Phi, psi and omega in degrees: 000126174301151176293152170243152192239133168251124178264121175255118184243114182257143181210142171234112179049056180261013187302328181284346185235001187281333189304301179295334179292313180296317179301315179294322174296326180287332181271013182293138165295131180248100174277355190205178172287149185215159171213147181249123180246105179267124177255107174276103190274067178063038175291155176229017182247013180075030183296318180298314178303315182304304183305315181296319181294312179300317183297321175297317179297328183275005175087012179044068187293345171199166191299136173250127175241126181253124178232166183235143170232114184278344182278116177299136179139128178301325178296315180296320177295317177299318180298321179297316180297318182292324176300326178280334185300135177261347193244171197289327180246136181238130173250120178270113180255119176287160184283002173242020176259130179249103180283133177299159193301327184262014184300309181296316184297315178292326180296318178299316183293317182288319176293332179283338188249343184249110185288149173083355182283127173257324177231140184229129183232158184234198189257127181261142175239124181287137173225137179219178189285333178229246174252146173295151177295165185304328189278353192294312181268356181264009177204181175261020182301332185294340174303326178297342182258013183058048178232138181108186175279135180275343174215159181299324182220161175297143178160191177296137180247020186300312187295323176298321172093354180202161166227154180296142180285345178293120182068018184287136182244139183210155175288131183301324177302314182296308186297324176296322176296317183289323182266025176304129184297340179290342181232078186299145175296144178272336179244119187256007179070211180294136170228097183067234175276354182268138180240122167243105185285160179110356180298322180289329176292323178295318174301313180294317182292329177294322176300315183290322178293343175270007179082019178258180184230155178257143181221142175242136179223121187287350176281344174278105189242128168236154175254136181250106177283127184236109183294161183304325186295343176257014175244024175269166176296318183295322180285320177303314181297323178295322178296313182296318180297327180290326174294320178297319186293336182262002184293324182290327170296317180293322179296320176304313183290323180296316180291320174302319180293313184295310182291323184288348181258009173292148176283162181300321178302313186287326179298313178302323177293311189288340183295313182285330180295312183294317178299308182300320177303312179297318179295326179283323181235072188288350182255001183276112185285338176290327171295325181290315181298319180298320174301316183293322176300314184300309183298324183289312193249343170274316181262356173061049182250096189297335183301337186269354184273123174307150189303318185295341182252002180303329176302327179290312176307310178300323175292323175302311181301315179295327183270001179082021176058042176083358185254019174284196180215035181283000000 
């Protein structure tokens, strides 16, 4: 049976940017059944009404479902959309993402032909109101805006450890596992005008801990509209700060993934290495942290996990310590 696709589009006061996003979704090649789920995340600008009107003008090519999530935060909106989704594949489309016409078609083909893939990401092309600032092409900063190639060539992204949330597609069974209410996300993404980056990374690392795989395909193309207000030095610095704020959480997940997948032989060896390193360098905080990671995630000792990270440990245990098959 061919896959069916639920597109979850989350928006907060997106009326100024939603029109081309909806038009691109309406113009998709449809190889299968699809539905569009608009999650209005506490908007006050009539975003939902605008989307319904544009969808009607485009001939309602497939069902549109409008729901509301009052808790601010992209993660909460996505979770609400996921609960509503009826189909086997879910695509998270941001309100400033314009999916290329064959995006749904290619997504179906890739999930059908590549075994073990749980999450699938594509290539972003930046679009703005005028010209990009001088620094845009002179550095890799555009990667912070989910623009460019995620890997040099199409293939597994497990070693990279994350895919951008823009246009991210996943199997609903895996996403339901990842978004289990018993294990709340530590990074909630955008909350109104506040940005805490890393929610897409947390999602991907949870997928890897559930025994699934990440895949990037450069043929999956979306256009990311970036207004001039987000191309200022002040906004860029704010974006950088948001990545730094989430780094400690990201390190916890990556350490959990690394240590939990060690063989018993390697664990026995590493136990003494970690102990001796702390004895040799008792004032080195990094050595102490690495020992803590080892005790927590290689030996599964929850006592050594700080309270704020116990949800990471509990999710690992729930997911079979990376040895599942979702």
